[in-house]
N, C-alpha and C positions, 0 to 999 in steps of 0.2 A: 291663692293669695290670701293673707289675713284680712278677714271682713272689716276689721277695725280701721283699716286704711280708709274706707269709704266714709266712716265717721269723721276722720280728720280732714277729708276732702270737703265734707259739709262745713266744717269750721272754717276752712280756707275760703270757701264760697261766701260765708256770712261776713268775713273780715274784708275780703276784696271788694264786695258790694259797696261798702261804705265809702271807698275811695271816690267813686264816680256817681254814686247814687244822687248827689245834689246837682249834678251837671244839667240835668233836664229842667230844673226848677230855679235856676239862677235868677230869672226875672222876678219869681215870686219871693224869693229870699231878699232880693234887693229892695223891692217895694215895701215888704213888711218890716225890714230893719232900717230902712231909710238910707241906703247906700247905693252906689252906682253898681251897675252890673260888672264893671271891671274889678271893683273891690270885692264883690261877691264871688268872682272868679278866683280870687286869691285863696279862698277856702279850699279849693282843689289843689292849688300850687303848694300851699303850705303842708297839706296832707302828704303829697308825693315826696317832698323834701325831707320832712320828718320820718317818714316811712323808710326812706333810703338811708338816713344817717343813724337812726336809733337802734336798729337791730344788732349790729356788732357791739355797740355800748352795752345794751341791755343783756345780750348774751353772756358778756363778761360779768356783769354785775350779778347776774343770777345763776352763774355756772355751778355753784354749790348746792342749788335747790333741786330736790327730787322732781322729776319731769311732770309727772301727773299733778302734783300739788301746784307746781309753777303754772302749768296750763289752767288750772281752775281759778287760781288767784288773778291771772292775766285776763281770763275771760270776764271775771267780776269787774275788773277795772275798765275793760272794754264796754261792758254793760253799762257802768256808771257814766262813761264818756258819752255814750249814745243818748242816755236819759237827760244828761245836761244839754246836749244838742236839741233834743225835743223841747226842753223847758225854756231854753235860752232866751232871755228878754232883750238882748243886745247883740250887735255884731261881734264885739270883743268876747263876750261869753261863748258865742258860737265858735269863734276862732280857737279859744282855749280848749273847747270840747273836741274840735277837730285835731288838735295837737295830742290830746289824751288818747283818742281812738287810734291815731296814726301810730304812736309809739307802741301802744299795747298790741295793736294789730300786726305790726312788723314782727314783734316777738312771737305772736301766735303762729305766723306763717312759717318762720324758721323752726319752731317747735314741732309743727305738723310734719315738715319734711324730714327732720332728724328722727322723730319717733317712728314715722312710717318706714324709713330706711333701716331702723333697728329692730322692728318687729317681724320683718319678713325674711325669708331665705335670701341668699345672695343672688340667686338666679332670677328672683322677682324684684330685686331692689329698683331697677330702672322703671319697671311697670308701676310699682308703688308710688314713686316719685311722680310718674306721669299722671296717675290718678289725683294726687294732691294738686298738681298744676292744671288739671282739668277743672277743678273747683275754682282756682284762681282766674283762669282764662274765662270760665263762664260768668264769673262775677264782674270781670272788667267789661265783657261784651254786653251783659245784661243789665248792668248798674244804671245806666242812663234811661233806658226804656222803662225799667221798673220804678225808678224815682219819678219819671215823668208821668206815668200813668197814675200812680198812687198819690202823688203830689198834686196833680191837677184835680183829682177827685176829692181829696180830703185835706189839702193844704201841704205845704212843704215840710212840715214838722212830722207828718204821719210816716214817711218812710223810716225815720229814726226810731219811731215807736215800734215798727215792725221788726227792725233789726235788733232791738232790745229783746223783744220777745224771743226771736230766733236765738239770740245769745243765751238766754236763760235755758231754752231747750237743749242747747249744745252743752251747757254746764251739766245738765242732769245726765246727758247721755255719756259724757266723758267720765263723770263720777261713777256711773254704773258699769261702763264697758272696760275702761283702761285699767291696768294694774300698775303698780309702782314701777318706775323706771329710773334707775340711778343715773346721775350726771356724770360727765367726764370731767377730768381735771380742769381747773381754772386757767384760762389764758387771757392775759391782759390785752387792752385795746392796742398798746404799743406793739405787742407780740403779733397781734392779728395783722396790723399793718405791715409788720416786718415780713410776714409770710409772703407778701407781694414782691419782695426783692427776688424771689424766685422767678426768672423769666418765663418759665413754662406756666405757672400759676397766674402771674400777672396778665400775660397775653390771653389766657383762657378767660379771665374776668373781662378783659378788654373786649374780647369777642362778644360777649353778652351785651356789654354797653353799646357797642357799635351796631350790633344786629337790631336791637330795640329802637335805637335812634333812627335807623333807616326805616323800620316798620312804622314808627309813629309819625315820621315826616309826612307820610301819606295818610295813615289810619286816622290821625287826629283831626284831619280835614276831609274825610271821606264824604260827609254831607255836602259841602259845597262842590266837591268834585262831581257827585252824583247829579246834583241840581244844575250846575253851570256847564259842566262838559258833556254829561250824558243827557241832560234835559228831562230828568225824571221828576215826577211830582212827589208830594209828601207820602202818599200811600205806597209808591214803589220804593221810596227810600227806606221805609219801614220793612218792607218785604226783603230788600237787599241786606239790611242789617240782621234780620233773622236768619238768613242763609249764611251770612258771615259768622254769626255767632255759633250756629250748629257746627259748621266746618272747623272753627277755632276750638271748640270744646272737644270734638272728636280727635283733632290734631294732637292734643296733648296726650291722649291715650295711645295714638299711632306712634308718637315719638318715643314713648316708653317701650312699646314692643320692639320697635326698630333697634333701640339701644340694647335690649336683651338679646336680640337674635343676630345683629350685625356687629355689635360692639359700639361703644360710644364715639369713638374716633371716626370710623366710616360713616356713622349716622350724622355727625355734626357736619362733616365736609359735604356729604350728599344733600342734606337739607339745605344748607346755605347756598349751594350752587343752584338747586332747583328754585328756591326762594328768590334768588337774584334774577334768574331768568323770568319768573312770573311777574315780579314787580316792574321790570324793564319793559315787559310786553303790555302792561295795562294801558299806556297812553295810545297804543296802536290797535286796540281792539274795541275802542269806544263806539265804532260804527255799528256794532252788532251787540245788542243786549245779551242774547244767549251765549255768544263767544266771550263776552266780558265776564259773565257770571261763571263760566267754566275756569277761566284764568283766576278770578277772584277766589274761588273755592280752594284752589291750590295755594294761593297766597295766604289766605286766612288760616287754612289748616296748618301750614308749615310755620306760620308766625308763633305758635306755641309748641310745635312738635319738637323744636330744638332744646327746649328748656330741660326736660328730664334727661336728655342725653348729655347736656352740659353738666348738670348736677352729678350724674353718675360718673362722668369723666373726672370731675373735681374730686369726688370721693375716692376714686381709684388712684388719682395722681397724688393726692395729699391726705392719706388716711389718718395721719397723725393730727391733722387739723381740719377734719371734715366738717365738723360743726361750724367752724369759723368760716371756711370756704363757701359753704351753703348760705350763711348769713351775708357774706361779702357780695355774693352772687345776687342775692335778693336786692341788695343795695344798688348793684350795677344795673339791674333790670330797671329799677325805678328812676335812677339818674338818666338812663337811656330814654325813658318815657318823657321825662321833663325836657331833655336835649332835643328829642325828635319833635316835640310840639313847638319848641322854639325855633328850630331850623325850618319847619313847615310854615311857620308864621312869616319868617324873613322871605322865603321863596314866594309866597303869595303876595306880599306887599312889593316885592321888586319885580315880579313878572306876572305868573298866573298859576293857578292851582294845578293846571295840566302838567306842570314841570315837577310837582312834588314827588311823583313816582320816580323820576329820573334821579333827582337829588337823593331821594332815599335809597335808591339802588347803588349809588356810589358808596354810601355808608355800609351797605351790605357786602360790597366787594372788599372794603377795608376789613370788615369782620372775618371774611373768608381768608384774607392774608394773615390776620391775627391768629385764627384757628390753625392754620397750616404751621405757622411759626411755633405755636404752643405744642402741637403734636410732634414736631420734629426735634423738640429740645429735650435734653436730659433733666433730671431733677436736681435741684439745689435744695437740700433738706435743711430748713431753717429752724433751730430751736434756741432756747434761752442762752446756751453757752457756746454752741459751736455752729459753724456753717460748713456742710459737707457736700461735695459734688458727687452725683451718682450717674 
């Protein structure tokens, strides 16, 4: 497989880290900028929402730009956004910085996936996408502990300075390593949304949304689950998160290999079924930490294993709009993160965190139904002028 894919995975790691890196230092941000912790938390919410919405819009706006040049310019904007966050004298300036980094970061992730899938042979495409999402999953898992460690040691601004330095290094690496990659024809946002009129494609995107909603219903509240239900102390919580992170990162690579060997359709169905079983089992294995960890490893690994299979499936199902579908899928994932966090909050307020796993499992079953529906549909090829059934 082309070694340049690993460079793109590094870029995706840097971008993804920014989303949650502030999560562990919200109290420090709130105290320094004189706002409540609730308002400080909106810095994460706004990032996820902008990240989800911006990529299809920006992909259209930049569709005529050569891909290496676009990547370098977007990295520069991402760098400036993080420097503004590092310097920000007020809450509103920091909020603006988060919007800048979310928008530019969303485009960088889509560019990483599309470039990776275009520079490898067809038989390695799923694996290449898996490597990119290993970077993303690693960043989402490690963002909070990295931000917490560095922020507590050097202040909440320090993580943004670190990301700025890593972004500059990424720019240098991209400038040296990547060759020019010509873009595909421009597709308007209206046409992007129109592609979702195809039942096969819409239900595939819905699968990603429902799957991540189910996952985040529990994962977003894993700490209170571990402390209140499992009775673990802070040290053990850190250990569990480390195990979860390693399994999640490896899961992205496993998902890519499964997609290449078994095909994306079989991989998607199999992963969702086993994932559903694991998340439904979690409330019933809390009496034994070793047993819980075994089930959790399966849950965490499969939480990101599905993504490369889904991306590969979308590319194969809609090759004429593959860039668009990858962009829309990225949006679906982040909308799922936001929805799952909301659902989990409601479950905790209405009952107990022990029920978050079951509530999340229900959404995973809905994702399974959506995936089956998508796989068994024919294609409705949507273009500017005609709609054809295949």
